[in-house]
N, CA, C and O of each residue as an XYZ file, in Angstrom:
900
protein
N      73.377    -16.018    -81.204
C      73.613    -15.817    -79.950
C      73.260    -14.404    -79.400
O      72.518    -14.157    -78.450
N      74.077    -13.349    -80.344
C      74.219    -11.885    -79.942
C      72.445    -11.120    -80.241
O      71.857    -10.173    -79.718
N      72.036    -12.209    -81.445
C      71.006    -11.887    -81.750
C      69.299    -12.151    -80.432
O      68.180    -11.679    -80.228
N      70.153    -13.114    -79.971
C      69.146    -13.769    -78.913
C      69.280    -12.937    -77.837
O      68.238    -12.406    -77.453
N      70.572    -12.613    -77.085
C      70.612    -11.740    -76.012
C      70.149    -10.106    -76.640
O      69.630     -9.262    -75.910
N      70.410     -9.908    -77.911
C      69.369     -8.402    -78.220
C      68.226     -8.440    -77.973
O      67.776     -7.621    -77.172
N      67.267     -9.530    -78.661
C      66.301    -10.097    -78.442
C      65.655     -9.769    -76.793
O      64.582     -9.219    -76.546
N      66.572    -10.240    -75.893
C      65.784    -10.269    -74.684
C      66.375     -8.612    -73.917
O      66.260     -8.596    -72.692
N      66.860     -7.538    -74.446
C      67.281     -6.600    -74.276
C      65.673     -5.914    -74.263
O      65.156     -5.278    -73.344
N      65.105     -6.256    -75.543
C      64.404     -5.331    -75.969
C      62.900     -5.631    -75.127
O      63.063     -6.488    -74.258
N      61.542     -5.126    -75.205
C      60.432     -5.299    -74.731
C      60.162     -6.142    -75.003
O      59.867     -6.961    -74.133
N      60.081     -6.522    -76.494
C      59.287     -7.616    -76.640
C      59.540     -8.942    -76.233
O      58.854     -9.898    -75.872
N      61.544     -8.545    -76.516
C      61.660     -9.845    -75.828
C      61.163    -10.283    -74.240
O      60.765    -11.331    -73.732
N      61.385     -9.045    -73.804
C      60.972     -9.688    -71.984
C      59.363     -9.979    -72.426
O      58.951    -10.989    -71.854
N      58.654     -9.534    -73.040
C      57.756    -10.332    -72.835
C      57.342    -11.738    -73.276
O      56.435    -12.443    -72.833
N      58.161    -11.959    -74.184
C      58.462    -13.006    -74.566
C      58.755    -14.177    -73.708
O      58.126    -15.230    -73.811
N      59.911    -13.948    -72.691
C      60.425    -14.402    -71.608
C      59.413    -14.541    -70.288
O      59.522    -15.564    -69.613
N      58.917    -14.032    -70.095
C      57.858    -13.671    -69.268
C      56.703    -14.744    -69.618
O      56.623    -15.806    -69.000
N      56.144    -14.520    -70.269
C      54.743    -15.272    -71.176
C      55.527    -16.942    -71.341
O      54.729    -17.880    -71.337
N      56.957    -17.270    -71.473
C      57.233    -18.728    -71.732
C      57.870    -19.124    -70.300
O      58.096    -20.304    -70.031
N      58.129    -18.141    -69.454
C      58.560    -18.537    -67.895
C      57.181    -18.894    -67.309
O      56.966    -19.809    -66.514
N      56.158    -17.919    -67.888
C      54.632    -18.254    -67.383
C      54.194    -19.830    -67.442
O      53.894    -20.710    -66.635
N      54.332    -19.680    -68.881
C      53.563    -21.308    -69.303
C      54.441    -22.360    -68.328
O      53.700    -23.103    -67.684
N      55.829    -22.559    -68.104
C      56.126    -23.223    -67.357
C      55.473    -23.407    -65.857
O      55.107    -24.517    -65.469
N      55.365    -22.295    -65.094
C      55.239    -22.132    -63.731
C      53.594    -22.859    -64.051
O      53.031    -23.756    -63.422
N      53.150    -22.135    -65.185
C      51.506    -22.856    -65.173
C      51.102    -23.940    -65.004
O      50.224    -24.324    -64.231
N      51.853    -24.622    -65.870
C      52.103    -26.895    -65.954
C      52.292    -26.834    -64.906
O      51.298    -27.223    -64.293
N      53.647    -26.323    -63.809
C      53.669    -26.833    -62.769
C      52.443    -26.908    -61.712
O      52.085    -27.968    -61.198
N      51.758    -25.470    -61.415
C      50.418    -25.385    -61.023
C      49.745    -26.468    -61.378
O      49.573    -27.206    -60.408
N      49.182    -26.970    -62.606
C      48.474    -28.192    -63.152
C      48.923    -29.267    -62.794
O      48.134    -30.058    -62.277
N      50.382    -29.659    -62.959
C      50.830    -31.035    -62.084
C      50.619    -31.222    -60.458
O      50.086    -32.165    -59.872
N      51.172    -30.096    -59.950
C      50.790    -29.850    -58.812
C      49.245    -29.606    -58.253
O      49.031    -29.516    -57.043
N      48.621    -29.549    -58.835
C      47.237    -29.590    -58.750
C      46.653    -31.518    -58.818
O      45.975    -32.195    -58.045
N      47.273    -31.792    -60.016
C      46.909    -33.377    -60.372
C      47.021    -33.939    -58.983
O      46.036    -34.146    -58.274
N      48.378    -34.200    -58.590
C      48.693    -34.699    -57.460
C      48.457    -34.593    -56.146
O      49.019    -35.393    -55.398
N      47.570    -33.576    -55.600
C      47.076    -33.032    -55.013
C      45.938    -33.804    -54.398
O      45.642    -34.201    -53.271
N      45.196    -33.872    -56.151
C      43.989    -34.553    -55.922
C      43.456    -36.076    -55.752
O      42.382    -36.665    -55.882
N      44.740    -36.380    -55.403
C      45.163    -37.761    -54.988
C      44.639    -37.779    -53.241
O      44.733    -38.903    -52.749
N      44.371    -37.222    -52.752
C      44.102    -36.988    -51.488
C      42.578    -37.522    -51.499
O      42.294    -38.167    -50.489
N      41.763    -37.408    -52.245
C      40.097    -37.848    -52.457
C      39.980    -39.355    -53.006
O      38.971    -40.059    -53.032
N      41.153    -39.631    -53.396
C      41.609    -41.376    -53.489
C      41.652    -42.092    -52.238
O      41.005    -43.132    -52.111
N      42.470    -41.554    -51.156
C      42.944    -42.053    -50.268
C      44.338    -42.050    -49.803
O      45.260    -42.123    -50.616
N      44.582    -41.952    -48.258
C      45.723    -41.888    -47.677
C      47.237    -42.414    -47.706
O      48.248    -42.046    -47.107
N      46.953    -43.550    -48.761
C      47.944    -44.489    -49.343
C      48.898    -43.833    -50.455
O      50.117    -43.686    -50.544
N      47.747    -43.488    -51.303
C      48.004    -43.168    -52.673
C      48.696    -41.945    -52.233
O      49.903    -42.152    -52.356
N      48.441    -40.597    -51.710
C      48.492    -39.355    -51.478
C      50.396    -39.642    -50.717
O      51.237    -39.358    -51.569
N      50.615    -39.811    -50.236
C      51.703    -40.379    -49.224
C      52.296    -41.017    -49.970
O      53.233    -40.375    -50.444
N      52.205    -42.209    -50.405
C      53.005    -42.301    -51.572
C      53.269    -41.449    -52.949
O      54.165    -41.649    -53.768
N      52.658    -40.852    -52.968
C      52.923    -40.051    -53.962
C      53.917    -38.470    -53.291
O      54.539    -37.600    -53.901
N      53.735    -38.624    -52.251
C      54.371    -37.292    -51.855
C      55.656    -38.100    -51.124
O      56.570    -37.454    -50.611
N      55.639    -39.862    -51.124
C      57.321    -40.279    -50.403
C      58.261    -40.431    -51.580
O      59.488    -40.433    -51.473
N      57.603    -40.556    -52.686
C      58.103    -40.509    -54.228
C      58.569    -39.131    -54.771
O      59.706    -38.967    -55.213
N      57.786    -38.310    -54.724
C      58.696    -36.917    -54.961
C      59.809    -36.680    -53.867
O      60.845    -36.386    -54.463
N      60.022    -36.693    -52.369
C      60.390    -36.127    -51.320
C      62.132    -37.246    -51.253
O      63.241    -36.876    -50.868
N      61.721    -38.551    -51.766
C      63.141    -39.357    -52.076
C      63.406    -39.256    -53.649
O      64.246    -40.080    -54.009
N      62.974    -38.569    -54.529
C      63.484    -38.606    -55.718
C      64.657    -37.638    -55.450
O      64.817    -36.838    -54.528
N      65.692    -38.032    -56.871
C      66.979    -37.622    -56.883
C      67.131    -36.369    -57.516
O      68.014    -35.516    -57.425
N      65.874    -36.443    -58.312
C      65.599    -35.171    -59.361
C      64.883    -33.767    -58.465
O      64.986    -32.679    -59.033
N      64.281    -33.798    -57.298
C      63.772    -33.205    -55.720
C      64.312    -31.994    -56.299
O      63.826    -31.301    -57.192
N      65.634    -31.809    -55.511
C      66.471    -30.484    -55.171
C      66.600    -30.139    -56.733
O      65.712    -29.324    -56.982
N      67.276    -30.400    -57.779
C      67.305    -29.583    -59.409
C      66.479    -29.059    -59.782
O      66.482    -27.914    -60.232
N      64.938    -30.313    -59.599
C      63.642    -29.258    -59.685
C      63.266    -28.390    -59.074
O      62.269    -27.733    -59.373
N      63.931    -28.211    -58.152
C      63.500    -27.126    -57.263
C      63.459    -25.654    -57.468
O      62.664    -24.713    -57.472
N      65.131    -26.021    -57.693
C      65.897    -25.144    -58.822
C      65.691    -24.303    -59.686
O      65.780    -23.080    -59.795
N      65.338    -25.332    -60.420
C      64.609    -24.338    -61.908
C      63.866    -23.604    -61.500
O      63.879    -22.378    -61.611
N      62.991    -24.389    -60.883
C      61.664    -23.906    -60.540
C      61.859    -22.307    -59.565
O      61.065    -21.403    -59.302
N      63.034    -22.494    -59.299
C      63.631    -20.767    -58.147
C      63.790    -20.506    -59.525
O      62.698    -20.110    -59.935
N      64.441    -20.528    -60.245
C      64.881    -20.242    -61.478
C      63.892    -19.099    -62.314
O      64.096    -17.952    -62.709
N      62.915    -19.873    -62.359
C      61.650    -19.450    -63.720
C      61.156    -18.435    -62.638
O      61.129    -17.217    -62.816
N      60.636    -19.299    -61.106
C      59.385    -17.484    -60.527
C      60.796    -16.620    -60.423
O      60.175    -15.564    -60.303
N      61.719    -16.333    -60.388
C      62.874    -15.053    -59.995
C      62.697    -14.607    -61.663
O      62.310    -13.452    -61.841
N      62.892    -15.245    -62.591
C      62.959    -14.585    -64.092
C      61.469    -14.414    -64.256
O      61.258    -13.576    -65.133
N      60.150    -14.989    -63.638
C      59.478    -14.327    -64.007
C      58.914    -12.943    -62.936
O      57.889    -12.277    -63.085
N      59.500    -12.871    -62.336
C      59.375    -11.780    -60.860
C      59.994    -10.388    -61.519
O      59.518     -9.253    -61.519
N      61.307    -10.925    -62.113
C      62.176     -9.770    -62.851
C      61.450     -9.146    -63.538
O      60.974     -8.078    -63.155
N      61.067     -9.943    -65.326
C      60.423     -9.105    -66.074
C      59.087     -8.461    -65.881
O      58.781     -7.320    -66.226
N      58.130     -9.581    -65.124
C      56.775     -8.754    -64.402
C      57.433     -7.290    -64.059
O      57.495     -6.453    -64.960
N      57.794     -7.072    -63.093
C      58.414     -6.039    -62.446
C      59.179     -4.876    -63.765
O      58.792     -3.787    -64.192
N      60.284     -5.654    -64.068
C      60.711     -4.406    -65.203
C      59.493     -3.936    -66.444
O      59.317     -2.761    -66.767
N      58.972     -4.726    -66.847
C      57.976     -4.169    -67.714
C      57.045     -3.567    -67.360
O      56.504     -2.877    -68.225
N      56.269     -3.555    -65.523
C      55.526     -2.962    -65.174
C      56.070     -1.411    -65.086
O      55.275     -0.479    -65.205
N      57.381     -1.209    -64.886
C      57.854     -0.358    -65.008
C      58.491      0.575    -66.307
O      58.932      1.723    -66.269
N      58.404     -0.082    -67.119
C      58.319      0.720    -68.277
C      57.022      0.630    -68.747
O      57.007      1.040    -69.908
N      55.786      0.235    -68.328
C      54.511      0.614    -68.533
C      54.211      1.750    -68.043
O      53.473      2.577    -68.577
N      54.857      1.872    -66.829
C      54.263      3.412    -65.845
C      55.367      4.708    -66.608
O      55.219      5.907    -66.369
N      56.320      4.213    -67.428
C      57.503      5.459    -67.685
C      56.250      5.551    -69.202
O      55.313      6.288    -68.893
N      56.172      5.239    -69.982
C      56.013      4.488    -71.634
C      54.406      5.433    -71.640
O      54.122      6.468    -72.241
N      53.556      4.555    -70.692
C      51.927      4.992    -71.196
C      51.632      5.449    -70.348
O      52.239      5.380    -69.279
N      50.521      6.114    -70.564
C      49.419      6.988    -69.924
C      47.770      6.438    -70.027
O      47.114      6.038    -70.989
N      47.512      6.575    -68.913
C      45.873      6.645    -69.559
C      45.290      7.088    -70.375
O      44.552      6.427    -71.106
N      45.508      8.587    -70.477
C      44.800      9.045    -71.346
C      45.236      8.844    -72.763
O      44.380      8.942    -73.642
N      46.639      8.539    -73.122
C      46.930      7.939    -73.868
C      46.176      6.556    -74.777
O      46.474      6.250    -75.932
N      45.251      5.927    -73.994
C      45.022      4.875    -74.676
C      43.337      5.147    -74.923
O      42.509      4.247    -75.065
N      43.119      6.254    -74.934
C      41.258      6.364    -75.634
C      40.376      5.768    -74.248
O      40.709      5.619    -73.073
N      39.410      5.573    -74.810
C      38.528      5.586    -74.079
C      38.585      3.872    -73.112
O      38.076      3.548    -72.038
N      39.351      3.183    -73.996
C      39.917      1.908    -73.139
C      40.977      2.242    -72.127
O      41.369      1.320    -71.412
N      41.375      3.169    -72.008
C      42.474      3.615    -71.074
C      41.779      2.997    -69.735
O      41.965      1.820    -69.425
N      41.316      3.497    -69.295
C      40.636      2.856    -67.443
C      41.043      1.639    -67.696
O      42.184      1.289    -67.394
N      39.828      0.500    -68.517
C      40.277     -0.536    -68.446
C      42.081     -1.025    -68.303
O      42.784     -1.582    -67.460
N      42.242     -0.485    -69.543
C      43.310     -1.230    -69.472
C      44.545     -1.016    -68.457
O      45.544     -1.730    -68.374
N      44.130      0.557    -67.432
C      45.122     -0.050    -66.083
C      44.499     -0.309    -65.036
O      44.950     -0.369    -63.892
N      43.236     -0.501    -65.466
C      42.678     -1.812    -64.258
C      43.852     -2.692    -64.189
O      44.822     -2.860    -63.450
N      43.282     -3.257    -65.434
C      44.232     -4.957    -65.495
C      45.825     -4.769    -65.137
O      46.251     -5.565    -64.301
N      46.738     -3.831    -65.656
C      47.961     -3.574    -65.242
C      47.680     -3.660    -63.706
O      48.235     -4.668    -63.270
N      47.073     -3.026    -62.804
C      46.919     -3.256    -62.068
C      46.971     -4.169    -61.007
O      47.762     -4.332    -60.077
N      45.580     -4.923    -61.493
C      45.384     -6.434    -61.319
C      46.514     -7.393    -61.507
O      46.417     -8.513    -61.004
N      47.421     -7.105    -62.086
C      48.314     -8.220    -62.491
C      49.889     -7.951    -61.614
O      50.802     -8.777    -61.641
N      49.958     -6.524    -60.805
C      50.487     -6.453    -59.801
C      50.229     -6.437    -58.374
O      51.027     -6.497    -57.438
N      48.784     -6.330    -58.384
C      48.474     -6.891    -56.895
C      47.944     -8.390    -57.028
O      47.729     -9.018    -55.991
N      47.806     -8.763    -57.815
C      47.149    -10.364    -57.807
C      49.259    -11.174    -57.776
O      49.590    -11.875    -56.820
N      50.066    -10.932    -58.680
C      51.083    -11.555    -58.818
C      52.303    -11.566    -57.270
O      53.292    -12.259    -57.029
N      51.434    -10.153    -56.289
C      51.968    -10.266    -54.712
C      51.580    -11.136    -53.895
O      52.106    -11.554    -52.864
N      49.978    -11.572    -54.748
C      49.063    -12.374    -53.821
C      49.579    -13.897    -53.539
O      49.662    -14.516    -52.478
N      49.999    -14.397    -55.320
C      50.453    -15.244    -55.670
C      51.940    -15.329    -54.653
O      52.187    -16.199    -53.817
N      52.752    -14.209    -55.007
C      54.304    -14.903    -53.643
C      53.663    -14.924    -52.389
O      54.063    -15.692    -51.515
N      52.336    -13.862    -52.133
C      52.309    -14.450    -50.307
C      51.924    -15.648    -50.347
O      52.444    -16.486    -49.610
N      50.820    -15.996    -51.319
C      50.619    -17.472    -51.184
C      51.346    -18.625    -51.459
O      50.900    -19.770    -51.528
N      52.627    -18.211    -51.629
C      53.550    -19.125    -52.087
C      54.214    -19.381    -50.681
O      54.498    -20.510    -50.281
N      54.469    -18.034    -49.855
C      55.327    -18.572    -49.041
C      54.375    -18.393    -47.808
O      55.088    -17.896    -46.935
N      52.965    -18.577    -47.263
C      52.089    -19.416    -46.886
C      52.168    -20.907    -46.847
O      52.469    -21.706    -45.961
N      51.804    -21.022    -48.081
C      51.308    -22.579    -48.464
C      52.972    -23.484    -47.770
O      52.838    -24.123    -46.726
N      54.170    -23.443    -48.341
C      54.816    -23.558    -48.178
C      55.513    -23.631    -46.426
O      55.977    -24.586    -45.804
N      55.322    -22.153    -46.031
C      55.058    -22.626    -44.658
C      54.071    -23.152    -43.254
O      54.089    -23.107    -42.024
N      53.455    -23.529    -44.089
C      52.342    -24.260    -43.404
C      52.148    -25.610    -43.783
O      51.510    -26.185    -42.901
N      52.502    -26.537    -44.963
C      52.748    -27.499    -45.147
C      53.960    -28.259    -45.503
O      54.015    -29.465    -45.264
N      55.156    -27.482    -46.186
C      56.148    -28.077    -46.590
C      56.812    -27.817    -45.295
O      56.858    -28.798    -44.552
N      57.217    -26.971    -44.953
C      58.158    -26.630    -43.721
C      57.803    -26.589    -42.045
O      58.486    -26.776    -41.037
N      56.317    -26.233    -42.300
C      55.974    -26.792    -41.017
C      55.589    -24.913    -39.567
O      54.910    -24.937    -38.541
N      56.139    -24.028    -40.001
C      56.343    -22.868    -39.396
C      55.072    -22.434    -39.062
O      55.013    -21.434    -38.347
N      53.888    -23.039    -39.470
C      52.720    -22.260    -38.989
C      52.021    -23.472    -38.018
O      51.346    -23.070    -37.071
N      52.167    -25.039    -38.228
C      51.358    -25.842    -37.265
C      52.754    -26.853    -37.445
O      53.065    -27.225    -38.576
N      53.416    -27.189    -36.466
C      54.738    -28.382    -36.461
C      54.144    -29.083    -35.456
O      53.001    -29.107    -34.999
N      55.554    -29.868    -35.112
C      55.049    -30.716    -34.361
C      54.597    -32.374    -34.643
O      55.259    -33.240    -35.215
N      53.306    -32.472    -34.062
C      52.623    -33.677    -34.305
C      52.205    -33.693    -35.854
O      52.298    -34.880    -36.166
N      51.783    -32.950    -37.002
C      52.103    -33.047    -38.245
C      53.036    -33.231    -38.819
O      52.738    -33.642    -39.941
N      54.021    -33.159    -38.685
C      54.990    -33.557    -38.918
C      55.995    -34.652    -38.680
O      56.908    -35.063    -39.397
N      55.684    -34.926    -37.775
C      56.367    -36.367    -37.092
C      55.841    -37.864    -37.535
O      56.429    -38.945    -37.577
N      54.364    -37.441    -37.877
C      53.797    -38.553    -37.501
C      53.770    -39.498    -38.740
O      53.512    -38.878    -39.771
N      53.975    -40.880    -38.919
C      53.903    -41.781    -39.948
C      52.885    -42.561    -40.159
O      51.938    -42.707    -39.386
N      53.059    -43.177    -41.376
C      51.309    -43.932    -41.124
C      51.559    -45.311    -41.194
O      52.762    -45.465    -40.979
N      50.961    -46.477    -41.407
C      51.357    -47.754    -41.393
C      52.391    -48.258    -42.063
O      52.984    -49.321    -41.882
N      52.620    -47.142    -43.110
C      53.596    -48.017    -44.299
C      54.983    -47.415    -43.611
O      55.972    -48.011    -44.036
N      55.263    -46.450    -42.717
C      55.953    -45.890    -41.768
C      56.570    -44.806    -42.706
O      57.762    -44.497    -42.714
N      55.601    -44.273    -43.492
C      55.571    -43.158    -44.718
C      55.222    -41.521    -44.334
O      54.139    -41.418    -43.757
N      55.828    -40.431    -44.514
C      55.441    -39.307    -43.492
C      54.025    -39.247    -44.122
O      53.863    -39.306    -45.341
N      53.101    -39.139    -43.315
C      51.392    -39.578    -43.354
C      51.421    -37.607    -43.634
O      51.517    -36.782    -42.726
N      51.294    -37.261    -45.296
C      50.916    -36.489    -45.646
C      49.233    -35.975    -45.836
O      48.787    -34.883    -46.188
N      48.734    -36.878    -45.560
C      47.018    -37.073    -45.628
C      47.225    -36.743    -44.087
O      47.452    -35.622    -43.633
N      47.158    -37.401    -43.685
C      46.880    -36.738    -41.843
C      47.331    -35.250    -41.608
O      46.805    -34.571    -40.727
N      48.362    -34.751    -42.456
C      49.051    -33.428    -42.552
C      47.923    -32.198    -42.773
O      47.421    -31.329    -42.060
N      47.813    -32.639    -44.213
C      46.653    -32.236    -44.857
C      45.316    -31.963    -43.921
O      45.275    -30.889    -43.320
N      44.430    -32.721    -43.805
C      43.514    -32.871    -43.054
C      43.577    -32.103    -41.177
O      42.707    -31.350    -40.739
N      44.855    -32.583    -40.364
C      44.620    -31.447    -39.862
C      45.244    -30.015    -39.308
O      45.370    -29.501    -38.197
N      45.598    -29.609    -40.791
C      46.333    -28.286    -41.342
C      44.919    -27.416    -41.305
O      44.639    -26.351    -40.755
N      44.182    -28.294    -42.095
C      42.905    -27.148    -42.361
C      41.553    -27.358    -41.530
O      40.394    -27.134    -41.879
N      42.091    -27.891    -40.239
C      40.998    -27.624    -38.426
C      41.504    -26.429    -38.504
O      40.522    -25.997    -37.899
N      42.143    -25.459    -38.692
C      42.415    -24.161    -38.338
C      41.284    -23.215    -38.808
O      41.754    -23.014    -39.928
N      40.441    -22.673    -38.799
C      39.241    -21.943    -39.579
C      40.329    -20.949    -39.892
O      40.689    -21.118    -41.057
N      41.187    -19.686    -39.121
C      41.629    -18.892    -40.028
C      42.767    -19.132    -40.863
O      43.409    -18.129    -41.174
N      43.216    -20.401    -41.357
C      44.034    -20.657    -42.047
C      43.377    -21.016    -43.312
O      43.610    -20.583    -44.441
N      42.183    -22.219    -42.770
C      41.476    -22.465    -43.906
C      41.289    -21.397    -44.925
O      41.705    -21.492    -46.080
N      40.501    -20.150    -44.336
C      39.989    -19.017    -44.878
C      40.807    -18.165    -45.469
O      40.154    -17.368    -46.143
N      42.293    -17.920    -45.531
C      43.184    -17.196    -45.393
C      43.806    -18.103    -46.867
O      43.833    -17.413    -47.886
N      44.245    -19.440    -47.002
C      43.923    -20.230    -47.958
C      43.010    -19.961    -49.231
O      43.393    -19.781    -50.387
N      41.518    -19.979    -48.666
C      40.915    -19.451    -49.584
C      41.380    -18.151    -49.932
O      42.346    -17.880    -50.645
N      40.773    -17.552    -49.487
C      41.369    -16.367    -49.936
C      42.555    -15.750    -51.041
O      42.407    -14.937    -51.953
N      43.675    -16.410    -50.615
C      44.783    -16.048    -51.428
C      44.605    -16.901    -52.677
O      44.934    -16.425    -53.764
N      44.115    -18.113    -52.593
C      44.093    -18.425    -53.540
C      42.859    -18.021    -54.176
O      42.690    -18.856    -55.065
N      42.207    -17.455    -54.193
C      41.246    -16.423    -54.959
C      41.957    -15.173    -56.422
O      41.713    -14.861    -57.588
N      43.108    -14.792    -55.087
C      44.053    -13.797    -56.194
C      44.777    -15.045    -56.423
O      44.111    -15.541    -57.332
N      45.379    -15.564    -56.262
C      46.122    -17.020    -57.502
C      45.094    -16.969    -58.566
O      45.885    -17.355    -59.427
N      44.004    -16.818    -59.222
C      43.557    -17.417    -59.931
C      43.318    -16.572    -60.662
O      43.352    -16.884    -61.852
N      42.960    -15.096    -60.300
C      43.089    -14.200    -60.865
C      44.265    -14.095    -61.823
O      44.235    -13.862    -63.031
N      45.265    -14.308    -61.058
C      46.587    -13.723    -61.686
C      46.752    -15.069    -62.472
O      47.976    -15.031    -62.601
N      46.534    -15.734    -62.824
C      46.366    -16.918    -63.942
C      45.943    -16.789    -65.091
O      46.391    -17.148    -66.180
N      44.519    -15.933    -64.608
C      43.672    -15.643    -65.641
C      44.006    -14.978    -67.059
O      43.707    -15.093    -68.248
N      45.324    -13.722    -65.663
C      45.943    -12.681    -66.741
C      47.216    -13.107    -67.481
O      47.606    -12.748    -68.592
N      47.792    -13.983    -66.579
C      48.934    -15.208    -67.154
C      48.247    -15.720    -68.836
O      48.729    -15.367    -69.912
N      47.237    -16.465    -68.683
C      46.644    -17.127    -69.844
C      46.661    -16.243    -70.947
O      47.206    -16.312    -72.048
N      45.990    -15.454    -70.440
C      45.459    -14.235    -71.503
C      47.002    -13.055    -72.019
O      47.296    -12.835    -73.194
N      47.748    -12.480    -70.825
C      48.930    -12.599    -71.731
C      49.529    -13.348    -72.219
O      50.177    -12.827    -73.126
N      49.767    -14.762    -72.094
C      50.666    -15.749    -72.960
C      50.123    -15.782    -74.391
O      50.894    -15.977    -75.331
N      48.751    -15.587    -74.582
C      48.812    -15.911    -75.539
C      48.667    -13.991    -76.740
O      48.779    -13.744    -77.940
N      48.498    -13.490    -76.001
C      48.681    -12.198    -76.603
C      49.791    -12.279    -77.107
O      49.929    -12.092    -78.316
N      50.703    -12.539    -76.404
C      52.148    -12.062    -76.667
C      52.939    -13.393    -77.755
O      54.055    -13.300    -78.267
N      51.749    -14.856    -77.917
C      52.468    -15.498    -78.739
C      51.723    -15.118    -79.939
O      51.946    -15.841    -80.910
N      50.817    -14.072    -80.129
C      50.342    -13.567    -80.972
C      48.662    -14.596    -81.709
O      48.262    -14.700    -82.869
N      48.149    -15.115    -80.514
C      46.836    -15.915    -80.734
C      45.679    -15.080    -80.275
O      44.510    -15.465    -80.273
N      46.136    -13.809    -79.854
C      44.590    -12.960    -78.780
C      44.525    -11.782    -80.444
O      45.173    -10.831    -80.882
N      43.537    -12.467    -80.800
C      43.398    -12.193    -82.726
C      41.946    -11.876    -82.236
O      41.194    -12.796    -81.914
N      41.396    -10.017    -82.161
C      40.344     -9.438    -82.099
C      39.111    -10.777    -82.502
O      38.169    -10.914    -81.723
N      39.192    -11.500    -83.470
C      38.140    -12.216    -83.726
C      37.723    -13.158    -83.220
O      36.690    -13.743    -83.547
N      38.799    -13.580    -81.948
C      38.951    -14.943    -81.188
C      38.473    -14.159    -79.544
O      38.080    -14.985    -78.721
N      38.490    -12.873    -79.128
C      38.434    -12.476    -78.115
C      37.692    -13.272    -76.764
O      37.870    -13.731    -75.635
N      36.590    -12.998    -78.009
C      35.312    -14.447    -76.613
C      35.881    -15.217    -76.077
O      35.934    -15.415    -74.863
N      36.708    -16.103    -77.447
C      36.884    -18.069    -77.052
C      38.083    -17.594    -76.390
O      38.482    -18.528    -75.694
N      38.830    -16.618    -76.273
C      40.224    -16.939    -75.353
C      39.986    -16.467    -74.267
O      40.814    -16.715    -73.390
N      38.611    -15.497    -73.849
C      38.312    -15.082    -73.162
C      37.731    -16.100    -71.819
O      37.983    -16.008    -70.617
N      37.006    -16.920    -72.444
C      36.220    -17.893    -71.805
C      37.468    -19.073    -71.308
O      37.590    -19.632    -70.218
N      38.302    -19.192    -72.547
C      39.468    -19.970    -71.895
C      40.446    -19.667    -70.569
O      40.864    -20.518    -69.784
N      40.648    -18.503    -70.537
C      41.671    -17.985    -69.926
C      40.818    -18.333    -67.965
O      41.219    -18.830    -66.912
N      39.724    -17.794    -68.394
C      38.897    -17.793    -66.726
C      38.358    -19.250    -66.484
O      38.175    -19.679    -65.345
N      38.052    -20.174    -67.904
C      37.610    -21.212    -67.734
C      39.275    -22.491    -66.776
O      39.254    -23.516    -66.094
N      40.264    -21.683    -67.250
C      41.149    -22.953    -67.135
C      42.003    -22.618    -65.639
O      42.570    -23.421    -64.897
N      41.847    -20.977    -65.497
C      42.063    -20.151    -64.215
C      40.889    -20.644    -62.958
O      41.089    -20.663    -61.743
N      39.896    -20.941    -63.544
C      38.624    -21.381    -62.718
C      38.816    -22.905    -62.229
O      38.590    -23.224    -61.062
N      39.247    -23.819    -63.203
C      39.502    -25.276    -62.932
C      40.699    -25.663    -61.710
O      40.572    -26.495    -60.812
N      41.788    -24.853    -61.967
C      42.754    -24.946    -61.132
C      42.684    -24.618    -59.411
O      43.180    -25.190    -58.440
N      41.518    -22.996    -59.620
C      41.368    -22.499    -58.917
C      40.602    -23.127    -57.281
O      40.945    -23.117    -56.099
N      39.171    -23.730    -58.236
C      38.609    -24.767    -57.574
C      38.987    -25.983    -57.069
O      38.574    -26.477    -56.019
N      39.706    -26.414    -57.761
C      40.651    -27.964    -57.569
C      41.276    -27.575    -56.191
O      41.351    -28.477    -55.357
N      41.784    -26.192    -55.821
C      42.817    -26.288    -55.293
C      42.447    -25.929    -53.793
O      42.997    -26.310    -52.760
N      41.415    -25.131    -53.956
C      40.385    -24.852    -53.028
C      38.666    -26.265    -52.109
O      37.974    -26.499    -51.119
N      38.977    -26.633    -53.429
C      37.737    -27.926    -52.884
C      38.549    -28.719    -51.668
O      37.969    -29.104    -50.653
N      39.890    -28.899    -51.893
C      40.752    -29.428    -50.555
C      39.914    -29.195    -49.267
O      38.984    -29.698    -48.637
N      40.783    -28.138    -49.235
C      40.387    -27.397    -47.702
C      38.973    -27.679    -47.461
O      38.757    -28.247    -46.390
N      37.634    -27.342    -48.427
C      36.672    -27.267    -48.299
C      35.976    -28.853    -47.934
O      35.013    -29.204    -47.252
N      36.840    -29.472    -48.634
C      36.111    -31.026    -48.527
C      36.618    -31.342    -47.008
O      35.883    -31.875    -46.176
N      38.119    -30.902    -46.718
C      38.601    -31.360    -45.439
C      37.151    -30.578    -44.099
O      36.592    -31.057    -43.112
N      37.074    -29.320    -44.762
C      35.691    -29.138    -43.489
C      34.600    -29.325    -43.580
O      33.854    -28.922    -42.688
N      34.114    -29.987    -44.660
C      32.881    -30.582    -44.995
C      32.870    -31.815    -44.360
O      31.876    -32.323    -43.840
N      34.083    -32.333    -44.410
C      33.911    -33.955    -43.763
C      34.118    -35.263    -44.531
O      34.141    -36.411    -44.086
N      34.322    -34.654    -46.277
C      34.268    -35.095    -46.972
C      35.676    -36.111    -47.066
O      35.637    -37.336    -47.182
N      37.003    -35.208    -46.980
C      38.060    -35.677    -46.578
C      38.577    -35.784    -44.926
O      39.046    -34.739    -44.473
N      38.527    -36.833    -44.111
C      38.560    -36.997    -42.697
C      39.529    -38.494    -42.596
O      39.791    -38.986    -41.498
């Protein structure tokens, strides 16, 4: 136990905690995307899925667990960012110093974008703080909350759709860094496989990003109506 506590107090331990919390959050994002994709099948399936989630006894315990991992990921990220600023300089990184510094800055600001996206997404489609009223009181033919209609009507406002797409782009950039950081922390980021891991990180983040962006674009294009 004491060795485990000591490990978390080291830079390597904090990187490991950040990587593992990133894995949990990445799995949640992928699962959330799969659930959202049911909108392309039809309103009945999406509303049934949302109804099952909202009435599950595990909803609030799951939310608290995810909130814990989000907070843990943020704390570790801020701590490691401060350590990097204190102990590393661009000049000590040689010819790759500029690229290294840019990547660190991208992690910081893209992480901030992720938080902004999270707050906006919750306010828009979960809490009804952006556009409440009929969107959150309407029921479907099965007397379930009409989440399908909520999503379609919610993306009828141009500035909301544009902001959602822009923020999601920042989320995708952060996801690519998360995947590469995870591979590096776990020892898989070997120089012989740099291209493979780079394509993997960009490919996974690209699929997730395009999947989320496809929903408002489908609404605007009339595919989902």
